[in-house]
C-alpha positions as CSV (number, residue, x, y, z in Angstrom):
1,M,-15.5,4.5,-2.2
2,S,-12.6,6.6,-1.1
3,E,-9.0,6.8,-2.3
4,I,-6.1,6.7,0.1
5,N,-2.6,7.7,-1.0
6,L,0.4,6.1,0.7
7,K,4.1,6.8,0.5
8,I,6.0,3.5,0.6
9,T,9.8,3.4,1.1
10,G,12.1,0.4,1.0
11,M,10.9,-1.2,-2.3
12,T,13.7,-1.9,-4.7
13,C,12.1,-4.1,-7.5
14,E,9.0,-5.4,-9.1
15,H,8.9,-8.3,-6.6
16,C,8.5,-5.6,-3.8
17,V,5.7,-4.0,-5.7
18,R,3.8,-7.3,-6.1
19,A,4.4,-8.1,-2.4
20,A,3.1,-4.7,-1.3
21,T,0.1,-4.9,-3.7
22,K,-0.8,-8.4,-2.4
23,A,-0.5,-7.3,1.2
24,L,-2.7,-4.2,0.6
25,E,-5.4,-6.2,-1.3
26,H,-5.8,-8.5,1.7
27,V,-6.8,-5.7,4.0
28,P,-10.5,-5.7,4.6
29,G,-12.3,-2.9,2.7
30,V,-9.7,-2.7,-0.1
31,E,-11.2,-2.9,-3.6
32,K,-8.1,-2.2,-5.5
33,A,-4.5,-1.3,-4.8
34,E,-2.1,0.3,-7.3
35,V,1.5,0.3,-6.2
36,T,4.3,2.0,-8.0
37,L,8.1,1.5,-7.5
38,T,8.9,5.0,-8.6
39,P,8.5,7.3,-6.7
40,G,7.4,4.6,-4.2
41,G,3.7,4.8,-3.3
42,A,0.3,3.3,-3.6
43,V,-3.2,4.5,-4.4
44,V,-5.7,2.3,-2.5
45,H,-9.4,2.3,-3.4
46,G,-12.0,1.2,-0.9
47,T,-13.0,1.8,2.6
48,A,-10.1,0.3,4.5
49,D,-8.7,1.7,7.7
50,P,-5.5,3.6,6.8
51,S,-3.7,2.3,9.9
52,K,-4.3,-1.3,8.8
53,L,-2.9,-0.5,5.3
54,I,0.3,0.8,6.9
55,T,0.5,-2.2,9.2
56,A,0.1,-4.6,6.1
57,V,2.9,-2.8,4.3
58,K,5.2,-2.8,7.3
59,E,4.6,-6.6,7.8
60,E,6.1,-7.0,4.3
61,G,9.2,-5.1,5.4
62,Y,8.6,-1.7,3.9
63,E,7.8,1.7,5.5
64,A,4.5,3.5,4.7
65,E,2.7,6.7,5.6
66,V,-0.5,8.3,4.5
67,Q,0.0,11.2,2.1
68,D,-2.4,14.1,1.7
């Protein structure tokens, strides 16, 4: 199992965090997603394709990028 760190921008409240978490957890290969409002990011555990994670977050209305 690997860990992917994402920077997520555009989230303003806990509802945003829940929406992003739910979107990430629906991506095939995700075992667990931990989303934080501050500083705005996620740690995703599993074997998901990073580009699909970014697409899932963008479909919820937020911006995302992979962080090293």
